[in-house]
SELO-361834 format. One line per 10 residues: number of its first residue (from 1); for each residue x, y, z of N, C-alpha, C, O. Coordinates in Angstrom, 1 decimal. Layout:
BEGIN
NUM = X/Y/Z/X/Y/Z/X/Y/Z/X/Y/Z  ...
end
This chain:
BEGIN
1 = -102.5/45.1/114.7/-101.1/45.0/115.1/-101.0/44.5/116.5/-101.8/44.9/117.4  -100.1/43.7/116.8/-99.9/43.1/118.1/-99.4/44.2/119.0/-98.6/45.0/118.6  -99.8/44.2/120.3/-99.4/45.2/121.2/-97.9/45.3/121.5/-97.4/46.4/121.8  -97.2/44.2/121.3/-95.8/44.2/121.6/-94.9/44.6/120.3/-93.7/44.7/120.5  -95.6/44.8/119.2/-94.8/45.1/118.0/-93.9/46.3/118.1/-92.8/46.3/117.6  -94.4/47.4/118.7/-93.5/48.6/118.9/-92.2/48.2/119.7/-91.1/48.7/119.4  -92.3/47.4/120.7/-91.2/46.9/121.4/-90.2/46.1/120.6/-89.0/46.2/120.7  -90.8/45.3/119.7/-90.0/44.5/118.8/-89.2/45.4/117.8/-88.0/45.2/117.6  -89.9/46.4/117.4/-89.2/47.4/116.5/-88.0/48.1/117.2/-87.0/48.4/116.5  -88.1/48.2/118.5/-87.0/48.8/119.2/-85.8/47.9/119.3/-84.7/48.4/119.6
11 = -86.0/46.6/119.0/-84.9/45.7/119.1/-84.2/45.5/117.7/-83.4/44.6/117.5  -84.5/46.4/116.8/-83.9/46.3/115.4/-82.4/46.2/115.4/-81.8/45.4/114.7  -81.7/47.0/116.2/-80.2/46.9/116.2/-79.7/45.5/116.6/-78.8/45.0/116.0  -80.3/44.9/117.7/-79.9/43.6/118.1/-80.2/42.6/117.0/-79.4/41.7/116.7  -81.4/42.7/116.4/-81.8/41.8/115.3/-80.8/41.9/114.1/-80.4/40.9/113.5  -80.5/43.1/113.8/-79.6/43.4/112.7/-78.2/42.8/112.9/-77.6/42.2/112.1  -77.7/42.9/114.2/-76.4/42.3/114.5/-76.5/40.8/114.4/-75.5/40.2/114.0  -77.6/40.2/114.8/-77.7/38.8/114.7/-77.7/38.4/113.3/-77.0/37.4/112.9  -78.4/39.1/112.4/-78.4/38.7/111.0/-77.0/38.9/110.4/-76.6/38.1/109.6  -76.3/40.0/110.8/-75.0/40.2/110.3/-74.0/39.1/110.6/-73.1/38.8/109.9
21 = -74.3/38.4/111.7/-73.4/37.3/112.1/-73.6/36.0/111.3/-72.8/35.1/111.3  -74.7/36.0/110.5/-74.9/34.8/109.7/-74.8/35.0/108.2/-74.7/34.1/107.4  -74.7/36.3/107.8/-74.7/36.5/106.3/-73.9/37.8/106.1/-74.1/38.8/106.7  -72.9/37.7/105.1/-72.1/38.9/104.8/-72.7/39.6/103.6/-72.5/40.9/103.5  -73.4/39.0/102.7/-74.0/39.6/101.5/-75.1/40.5/101.9/-76.1/40.1/102.6  -75.0/41.8/101.6/-76.0/42.8/102.1/-77.4/42.5/101.6/-78.3/42.6/102.4  -77.6/42.1/100.4/-78.9/41.9/99.8/-79.6/40.7/100.5/-80.7/40.7/100.9  -78.8/39.6/100.7/-79.3/38.4/101.4/-79.5/38.7/102.8/-80.5/38.2/103.4  -78.7/39.5/103.4/-78.9/39.9/104.8/-80.2/40.6/105.0/-80.9/40.4/106.0  -80.6/41.5/104.1/-81.9/42.2/104.1/-83.0/41.2/104.1/-84.0/41.3/104.8
31 = -82.9/40.2/103.2/-83.9/39.2/103.1/-84.1/38.4/104.3/-85.2/38.1/104.8  -82.9/38.0/104.9/-82.9/37.3/106.1/-83.6/38.1/107.3/-84.4/37.5/108.1  -83.3/39.4/107.4/-83.9/40.2/108.4/-85.5/40.2/108.2/-86.2/40.2/109.2  -85.9/40.3/106.9/-87.3/40.3/106.7/-88.0/39.0/107.1/-89.0/38.9/107.7  -87.3/37.9/106.8/-87.8/36.5/107.3/-87.9/36.5/108.8/-88.8/36.0/109.4  -86.9/37.0/109.5/-86.9/37.1/110.9/-88.0/37.9/111.5/-88.8/37.4/112.4  -88.2/39.1/110.9/-89.3/39.9/111.4/-90.7/39.3/111.1/-91.6/39.4/111.9  -90.8/38.6/110.0/-92.1/37.9/109.7/-92.3/36.7/110.7/-93.4/36.6/111.2  -91.3/36.0/111.0/-91.4/34.9/111.9/-91.7/35.4/113.3/-92.5/34.8/114.1  -91.2/36.6/113.7/-91.5/37.1/115.0/-92.9/37.6/115.0/-93.7/37.3/116.0
41 = -93.4/38.2/113.9/-94.8/38.7/113.8/-95.7/37.5/114.0/-96.7/37.6/114.7  -95.4/36.4/113.3/-96.3/35.2/113.4/-96.2/34.6/114.8/-97.2/33.9/115.2  -95.1/34.7/115.5/-94.9/34.0/116.7/-95.4/34.8/118.0/-95.6/34.2/119.0  -95.6/36.1/117.8/-95.9/36.9/119.0/-97.2/36.5/119.7/-97.2/36.5/120.9  -98.2/36.0/119.0/-99.4/35.6/119.8/-99.1/34.4/120.8/-99.8/34.2/121.8  -98.0/33.6/120.5/-97.7/32.5/121.3/-96.7/32.9/122.5/-96.4/32.0/123.3  -96.3/34.1/122.6/-95.4/34.5/123.6/-96.1/34.5/125.0/-97.1/35.2/125.1  -95.6/33.7/125.9/-96.3/33.6/127.2/-95.8/34.6/128.2/-96.5/35.0/129.2  -94.5/35.0/128.1/-93.9/35.9/129.1/-93.4/37.2/128.3/-92.3/37.2/127.9  -94.3/38.2/128.3/-93.9/39.4/127.6/-92.7/40.1/128.1/-92.0/40.8/127.3
51 = -92.3/39.9/129.4/-91.1/40.5/129.9/-89.9/39.9/129.4/-88.8/40.4/129.6  -90.0/38.7/128.7/-88.8/38.0/128.1/-88.9/38.2/126.6/-88.5/37.3/125.8  -89.3/39.3/126.1/-89.4/39.6/124.7/-88.1/39.6/123.9/-88.0/38.9/122.9  -87.1/40.2/124.5/-85.8/40.2/123.8/-85.2/38.8/123.6/-84.8/38.5/122.5  -85.1/38.0/124.6/-84.7/36.6/124.4/-85.5/35.9/123.4/-85.0/35.1/122.6  -86.8/36.1/123.4/-87.8/35.5/122.5/-87.4/35.8/121.0/-87.3/35.0/120.2  -87.3/37.1/120.8/-87.0/37.5/119.4/-85.6/37.1/118.9/-85.4/36.8/117.8  -84.6/37.2/119.8/-83.3/36.8/119.5/-83.2/35.3/119.2/-82.4/34.8/118.4  -84.0/34.5/119.9/-84.0/33.1/119.7/-84.5/32.8/118.3/-84.0/32.0/117.6  -85.6/33.5/117.9/-86.1/33.3/116.6/-85.0/33.8/115.5/-84.8/33.1/114.5
61 = -84.4/34.9/115.8/-83.4/35.4/114.8/-82.2/34.4/114.7/-81.8/34.1/113.6  -81.8/33.9/115.8/-80.6/33.0/115.8/-81.0/31.6/115.2/-80.2/31.0/114.5  -82.2/31.2/115.4/-82.7/29.9/114.8/-82.8/30.0/113.3/-82.3/29.2/112.6  -83.4/31.1/112.8/-83.5/31.3/111.4/-82.1/31.6/110.8/-81.8/31.1/109.7  -81.2/32.3/111.5/-79.9/32.5/111.0/-79.1/31.2/110.9/-78.4/31.0/109.9  -79.3/30.3/111.9/-78.6/29.0/111.9/-79.1/28.2/110.7/-78.4/27.5/110.0  -80.5/28.2/110.5/-81.0/27.5/109.4/-80.5/28.0/108.1/-80.2/27.2/107.1  -80.4/29.3/108.0/-79.9/29.9/106.8/-78.4/29.5/106.5/-78.0/29.2/105.4  -77.6/29.6/107.6/-76.2/29.2/107.5/-76.1/27.7/107.1/-75.2/27.4/106.2  -76.9/26.9/107.6/-76.8/25.4/107.3/-77.2/25.2/105.8/-76.5/24.5/105.1
71 = -78.2/25.9/105.3/-78.6/25.8/103.9/-77.5/26.4/103.0/-77.3/25.8/101.9  -76.9/27.4/103.4/-75.8/28.0/102.6/-74.6/27.1/102.5/-73.9/27.1/101.5  -74.3/26.3/103.5/-73.2/25.4/103.5/-73.4/24.3/102.5/-72.4/23.7/102.0  -74.6/24.0/102.2/-74.9/23.0/101.1/-74.5/23.5/99.8/-74.1/22.8/98.9  -74.8/24.8/99.5/-74.4/25.5/98.3/-73.6/26.7/98.6/-74.2/27.8/98.4  -72.4/26.6/99.0/-71.7/27.8/99.4/-71.3/28.7/98.2/-71.0/28.3/97.2  -71.5/30.0/98.5/-71.1/31.0/97.6/-70.2/32.0/98.4/-70.7/32.9/99.1  -68.9/31.8/98.2/-68.0/32.7/99.0/-68.2/34.1/98.7/-68.2/34.5/97.5  -68.3/35.0/99.7/-68.4/36.4/99.5/-67.3/37.0/100.3/-67.3/37.0/101.6  -66.2/37.5/99.7/-65.2/38.2/100.4/-65.7/39.4/101.1/-66.6/40.1/100.7
81 = -65.1/39.7/102.3/-65.5/40.9/103.0/-64.9/42.1/102.4/-63.7/42.3/102.3  -65.8/43.0/101.9/-65.4/44.2/101.2/-66.1/45.3/102.0/-67.3/45.4/102.1  -65.3/46.2/102.6/-65.9/47.3/103.4/-66.8/48.2/102.6/-67.7/48.8/103.2  -66.6/48.3/101.3/-67.5/49.2/100.5/-68.9/48.5/100.3/-69.9/49.2/100.1  -68.9/47.2/100.3/-70.2/46.4/100.0/-70.9/46.0/101.3/-72.1/46.1/101.3  -70.2/45.6/102.3/-70.8/45.1/103.5/-70.8/46.2/104.6/-69.8/46.8/104.9  -72.0/46.4/105.0/-72.1/47.3/106.2/-72.2/46.5/107.4/-72.7/45.4/107.5  -71.6/47.1/108.4/-71.5/46.5/109.8/-72.1/47.5/110.7/-71.8/48.7/110.6  -72.9/47.1/111.7/-73.4/48.0/112.6/-72.3/48.8/113.3/-71.4/48.2/113.9  -72.4/50.1/113.3/-71.4/50.9/113.9/-71.6/51.0/115.4/-72.7/51.3/115.9
91 = -70.5/50.8/116.2/-70.7/50.9/117.7/-70.8/52.3/118.1/-70.4/53.2/117.4  -71.4/52.5/119.2/-71.5/53.9/119.8/-70.2/54.5/120.2/-70.1/55.7/120.2  -69.2/53.7/120.5/-67.9/54.2/120.9/-67.0/54.6/119.8/-65.9/55.0/120.1  -67.4/54.4/118.6/-66.5/54.8/117.4/-65.5/53.8/117.1/-64.6/54.1/116.2  -65.4/52.6/117.7/-64.4/51.6/117.3/-64.8/50.8/116.1/-64.8/49.5/116.2  -65.1/51.4/115.0/-65.7/50.7/113.9/-64.7/49.7/113.3/-65.2/48.6/112.9  -63.4/50.0/113.2/-62.5/49.0/112.6/-62.4/47.7/113.4/-62.4/46.6/112.8  -62.5/47.8/114.7/-62.4/46.6/115.5/-63.8/45.9/115.4/-63.7/44.6/115.4  -64.9/46.6/115.3/-66.2/45.9/115.1/-66.2/45.2/113.7/-66.7/44.1/113.7  -65.7/45.8/112.7/-65.6/45.2/111.4/-64.8/43.9/111.5/-65.1/42.8/110.9
101 = -63.6/44.0/112.2/-62.8/42.8/112.3/-63.5/41.7/113.1/-63.5/40.5/112.7  -64.3/42.1/114.1/-65.0/41.1/114.9/-66.1/40.4/114.0/-66.2/39.2/114.1  -66.8/41.1/113.2/-67.8/40.5/112.3/-67.1/39.6/111.3/-67.7/38.5/111.0  -66.0/40.0/110.8/-65.3/39.1/109.9/-64.8/37.8/110.6/-65.0/36.7/110.1  -64.3/38.0/111.8/-63.8/36.9/112.6/-65.0/36.0/113.0/-64.8/34.7/112.9  -66.1/36.5/113.4/-67.2/35.7/113.8/-67.7/34.9/112.6/-68.2/33.7/112.7  -67.6/35.5/111.4/-68.1/34.7/110.2/-67.3/33.5/109.9/-67.7/32.6/109.2  -66.0/33.5/110.4/-65.2/32.3/110.2/-65.4/31.2/111.2/-65.0/30.0/111.0  -66.1/31.5/112.3/-66.4/30.5/113.3/-67.5/29.5/112.8/-68.4/29.9/112.1  -67.3/28.2/113.3/-68.4/27.3/113.0/-69.7/27.8/113.7/-69.7/28.5/114.7
111 = -70.8/27.4/113.1/-72.1/27.9/113.5/-72.4/27.7/115.0/-72.8/28.7/115.7  -72.0/26.6/115.6/-72.3/26.4/117.0/-71.5/27.3/117.9/-72.0/27.6/119.0  -70.3/27.7/117.5/-69.5/28.6/118.3/-69.9/30.0/118.1/-69.9/30.9/119.0  -70.3/30.4/116.8/-70.7/31.7/116.5/-72.0/32.1/117.2/-72.1/33.2/117.7  -73.0/31.2/117.3/-74.2/31.5/118.0/-74.0/31.9/119.5/-74.5/32.9/119.9  -73.3/31.1/120.2/-73.1/31.4/121.6/-72.3/32.7/121.8/-72.6/33.5/122.7  -71.3/32.9/121.0/-70.5/34.1/121.1/-71.3/35.4/120.8/-71.2/36.4/121.5  -72.1/35.3/119.8/-73.0/36.4/119.4/-74.0/36.8/120.5/-74.2/37.9/120.9  -74.5/35.7/121.1/-75.5/35.9/122.2/-74.8/36.5/123.4/-75.4/37.4/124.1  -73.6/36.1/123.7/-72.9/36.6/124.9/-72.5/38.1/124.6/-72.6/38.9/125.5
121 = -72.2/38.4/123.4/-71.9/39.8/123.1/-73.1/40.7/123.2/-73.0/41.9/123.4  -74.3/40.1/123.1/-75.5/40.9/123.3/-75.8/41.0/124.8/-76.8/41.7/125.1  -75.0/40.4/125.6/-75.2/40.5/127.1/-76.0/39.4/127.8/-76.3/39.6/129.0  -76.2/38.3/127.1/-76.9/37.2/127.8/-75.9/36.4/128.6/-74.8/36.2/128.2  -76.4/35.8/129.7/-75.6/35.0/130.5/-75.7/33.5/130.1/-76.5/33.2/129.2  -74.9/32.7/130.7/-74.8/31.3/130.2/-76.2/30.6/130.3/-76.6/29.9/129.4  -76.9/30.8/131.4/-78.2/30.2/131.5/-79.2/30.6/130.4/-79.9/29.8/129.9  -79.2/31.9/130.2/-80.1/32.5/129.1/-79.8/31.9/127.7/-80.7/31.5/127.0  -78.5/31.8/127.5/-78.0/31.3/126.2/-78.4/29.8/126.1/-78.9/29.4/125.0  -78.2/29.1/127.2/-78.6/27.7/127.2/-80.0/27.5/126.9/-80.4/26.6/126.1
131 = -80.9/28.3/127.5/-82.3/28.2/127.3/-82.7/28.5/125.9/-83.5/27.8/125.3  -82.1/29.6/125.3/-82.4/30.0/123.9/-82.0/28.9/122.9/-82.7/28.7/121.9  -80.9/28.2/123.1/-80.3/27.3/122.2/-80.7/25.9/122.5/-80.5/24.9/121.7  -81.3/25.6/123.7/-81.7/24.3/124.0/-80.5/23.4/124.3/-80.5/22.2/124.0  -79.5/23.9/125.0/-78.3/23.2/125.3/-78.0/23.4/126.8/-78.7/24.2/127.4  -77.1/22.7/127.4/-76.7/22.8/128.8/-75.8/24.1/129.0/-75.2/24.5/128.1  -75.8/24.6/130.3/-75.0/25.7/130.6/-73.5/25.3/130.4/-72.7/26.1/130.0  -73.2/24.1/130.7/-71.8/23.6/130.6/-71.4/23.6/129.1/-70.3/24.0/128.8  -72.3/23.2/128.3/-72.0/23.2/126.8/-71.8/24.7/126.3/-71.0/24.9/125.5  -72.6/25.6/126.9/-72.4/27.0/126.5/-71.0/27.4/126.9/-70.3/28.1/126.1
141 = -70.6/27.1/128.1/-69.2/27.4/128.6/-68.1/26.9/127.7/-67.2/27.6/127.3  -68.3/25.6/127.3/-67.3/25.0/126.4/-67.3/25.7/125.0/-66.2/26.0/124.5  -68.4/25.9/124.5/-68.5/26.6/123.2/-67.9/28.0/123.2/-67.2/28.4/122.3  -68.2/28.7/124.3/-67.7/30.1/124.4/-66.1/30.1/124.5/-65.5/30.9/124.0  -65.7/29.1/125.3/-64.2/29.0/125.5/-63.6/28.7/124.1/-62.6/29.3/123.7  -64.1/27.8/123.4/-63.6/27.4/122.0/-63.7/28.6/121.1/-62.7/28.9/120.3  -64.8/29.3/121.1/-64.9/30.5/120.3/-63.9/31.6/120.6/-63.3/32.1/119.7  -63.7/31.8/121.9/-62.7/32.9/122.3/-61.3/32.4/121.9/-60.5/33.3/121.5  -61.0/31.2/122.1/-59.7/30.7/121.7/-59.4/30.9/120.2/-58.4/31.3/119.8  -60.4/30.6/119.4/-60.3/30.8/117.9/-60.2/32.3/117.6/-59.4/32.6/116.7
151 = -60.9/33.1/118.2/-60.9/34.5/118.0/-59.5/35.1/118.4/-58.9/35.9/117.7  -59.0/34.6/119.5/-57.6/35.0/120.0/-56.6/34.6/119.0/-55.7/35.4/118.6  -56.7/33.4/118.5/-55.7/32.9/117.5/-55.8/33.7/116.2/-54.8/34.0/115.6  -57.0/34.1/115.8/-57.1/34.9/114.6/-56.5/36.3/114.8/-55.9/36.8/113.9  -56.7/36.8/116.0/-56.2/38.1/116.3/-54.6/38.1/116.4/-54.0/39.0/115.8  -54.1/37.0/117.0/-52.6/36.9/117.0/-52.1/36.7/115.6/-51.0/37.3/115.3  -52.7/35.9/114.8/-52.3/35.7/113.4/-52.3/37.0/112.7/-51.4/37.3/111.9  -53.3/37.8/112.8/-53.4/39.1/112.2/-52.3/40.1/112.7/-51.7/40.8/111.9  -52.1/40.1/114.0/-51.1/40.9/114.5/-49.7/40.5/114.0/-48.9/41.4/113.7  -49.4/39.2/113.9/-48.1/38.8/113.3/-48.0/39.1/111.9/-46.9/39.4/111.4
161 = -49.1/39.0/111.1/-49.0/39.3/109.7/-48.8/40.8/109.5/-48.2/41.2/108.5  -49.3/41.6/110.4/-49.2/43.0/110.2/-47.9/43.6/110.6/-47.6/44.7/110.3  -47.0/42.8/111.2/-45.7/43.3/111.7/-44.7/43.4/110.6/-43.6/43.7/110.8
end
């Protein structure tokens, strides 16, 4: 076993949230997480900076998630969001309904906007996100702005529909 594997296991919540952002179907989500963990296992010997383990594993998770989402768009199988079928990571603060809404809303964003928004929600700054995705910091800012605008529009639309 690789010496860093216990630390990778500690990142399970972050990896699960990354997978949840790319797949709503629980069974497929489990498979995707297994693929991510296998890819991390295989890639660990190539890690040059052990102190950058979290960005390393999240980059793998997001790259595999993006590949998965791209392949799914070729043969889309719509899965409606059903609270009884889809589990969403519960936040520590108990705001579960808002978290569920956020995962639903993130699933509607185009892949390039979803990736940057999910990474920012994990606490990464523009530079780290840019490095993980291989884009410029300015592009990260533009994508985040567009993602937030779409999320705000969805929230306003939902608020208006609920009145």
